[in-house]
Every structure is written in structure tokens, then in C-alpha cells.
N, C-alpha and C positions, 0 to 999 in steps of 0.2 A: 593755678595745677598745670602739669605738664599736658600733653599732648595725649598720651598714652591711656589713657582711660576713654577721654572722651572720645578718642579713634575705634578703643572695645568695643563701648556702649552701640556708636552707629553703626560697628559691621555685626553683632546680635541683630539690630531691628532690621537691617539689612535683608541678613539669612532668612531670618524672621519672614520680609515682604515676598523673597523668593519662594520660601516654604508653602504659605498660601496658596502660593501663584500655580505652585502646582500640585496643589492638592485641588486643586479647579478641574485638574484636568481630566475628567471621568473614565472608565473606560471602558470599548465599543461592545458593542450584545450582540457580536458576531463573533466568526475567526477567515473572515476575509475581507480584501481594501475595501470593497462597498459600505462596510462598518466604520469605517475609518474617515466618511467624505461627510457626514453631518459634522466632524467634530475640528473639522480643517478650520473656519475659522477660530475658533478657539484657540486651539495650539498657532495660531498664525500669530493672534494678538496676547498668547504668550511668548511666543518668542521675540516678540517686538519689546516687549515691559518687560521681558527677561533682558533682551539688549541696554533698552533703558537703564535700567538699575542697576547693568555691570558698569557699563560709562558713568552714572553717578556718581559708583562705588570707586570705579579708577580715581575720577580724578578728584574726588572727596580723599581719598587716601594720600593722594601728591597734595592738594590743599595743606591738610594736616601735617602733612611731615614739614613744606614748608613757615609750618606757623611755630614759634620760642615759647608761647605759656598763653591758654587760655583763659578768657574773661566769662565774666558770666553776660554779656548782649552777646561771644560767640555762642556759649551754649546755649542760650533761647535762640539763636538764629538754629543752630543747628539741629533745633527740633522743631525750629518750625521748617524747616527741608526734610526734618525724619515725615511730619505729622503727611506732607500733602504724599511723599513715596510711598506711605502706610497707604493710598490711597490705589494704587498702581492694582492691585487686586482685583477692586471693585473694580475701578473702569474700565480694566483689561477682559472680566470676566462677565460682564455688560457688554461690551462692544461686540466681543466673540458669542455673544449669545443670540443678537440680532442682527447680528449679519452686515455690517454697516448700517443700520439704520442712524439717521440724520443725526438725533436727541444723546446717543451713547456714542457716535464718533465725533460729536460737539462737545462732549463730557470728557471722554479721555483727551483732549487737546485744551481743556481747560486744566487741569490736572497737571497734564504737561508744564502748560504756561507758570502755575502759580510754581512745582517744582523747579524750574527754571529762573523765577522771581525768586524763590527762596534762597536758592544754591548765590545766584547773584548777591541778596543779601547776607549772608552768610561771608563769601569771597569780600565785599566793603567792609566790613567787621574784622573779619582777616586781618585785612590790609591796614586796617585806619589801624589794629594792633601796631602791624609792624613798621608802622612809617614811609612816605613818600617814595623816597629815596631807599625802602631794602630792595633786597636780589628779586625780592617776589613782585613788585610790582615792575621792578624793570623784564621780570617775565611773563607777565598778562601783556603788558602795554596796552596797544585800543583792545583788544581782548574779544575780537572781530567776531569767532561762531559764536562768544557766549550773550552777545547784540543782536546779531543776525537774527537766532532760534525763536527766541520768543514773536519775534516781527511775522515766523512762517506759523506759530500757532495761531498769533493776531490774526492773519488771514486766512488762518485751516480751519477756525472754530465756525466762525459764520457761514462760509464754503461748505461747510456738512449738510447745511440745511435744503445747499442746493443740488450739490454734488458729492454724497459722502466720498466714494474713490476716489474725489481728488485730497481730500483732507485727508484722506490714507496715505495715499501717496504720501503727500506734504511730511506726514510724522517722522514715513519711513525712508524720504530724504534727508532729514534732520537725523537723522538716526546714525546712517551712513557718515552725514559730515563728521560724527564724533566721535567713527569708529576709527577714523586716520589719526594715529597715537599724534599724544600733541606734548610734547617733553620741556615746554617750555621751563616747569616748575622742577620737574626733575634734574632738569639741567642747573639751572641756577639753584638749587639745595644741594646739588654737589659741585659746585663752584665753576664752571661751565660757562662762558657766554655764547 
């Protein structure tokens, strides 16, 4: 199978995830800035989660563009990733509604960690399909950011039970690390070095 169906399905699921997240934002019961204050934690968790979904969408797009064909294991690995991403609205909503309470902050990290692991599994199946001498394998190299992110999540999850704001800062830090565009795969697909 070619990648276009898998990419279209994934794009649709990600669009639904973002829609569900934005529907969690409730309209304030007032017309002044003070009415927005109680909504700030929910808005901030939405913004962070939107950024994460955007990062996954962007990287997923480039990864599938480098993939020549889709196999059964790749489809299942993709569904595994989409499962964890589909939990973002719940985790973000619980985090925002509870103002960085320990358990919601830790659960948010667990969802981030599992999504990172799922993306790594998808990437490995695609690399296995492409071969170790492929342009994609060369482009990914040692994948420093891909290996560092789960380490931050693993530290942030238990930290949430002592200083949840430190965990939240770590989640934001990982997001900022990924916001810097990674053009390795894009260049490999285009034939650049």
C-alpha cells in the first residue's frame, strides 16, 4: 500500500483530536478580563497540547514522505501512535482543570512519554522497511532529540508529585526543543545531504 491513505487517515484523526481539545475551552460567564482568569490553566494546557499535536503532525508528515510503502506492522504502529495522541484532549483537560495538581501533571507526562515511544516504534518499523542504508536512516542518524525527549518525560513524571510546576516546565522545554525545525528527513527525501 502507498502512504497516501495512511497519511490521510492520520491527518483526519489529528484534526479530530485538535477539535476535541478546542471544544474543552468553555466560554467565560462575563465580559471583562477577570472572567478569563479562571480559564487560564485550561487555555495554557490547550496551547501546549496543540503545539505537541502540531509537532507530531509535522514529523509524521515528513516520516511518511520518506516511506516508500506501508506494511501491516507500519499501519499498526501508526494506530498505536494515534491512540496515545487521542488521549491528549483528556490529559490536557484534566491538567488544566486541576491547575497542575500532581496526578494530572504526572498523567500528562505518561501520555507524552507513551506517544514518544509509539512514534519511535513507528519510526523503527519504517526504517526496517526502508533498510539501514536508506536516505531516511542516514537522515535520522543518532536521533538525539528523539532519545532525549523520553528521558525528560521519565524525570518529569515522578517530579510531578513533588514539584508539578517543574514537570510542566520540562514538558514545555521538550516542546520548545522540537519547535526548532528538523529538516533532516525533508532534505533526505529531496536528495540533499
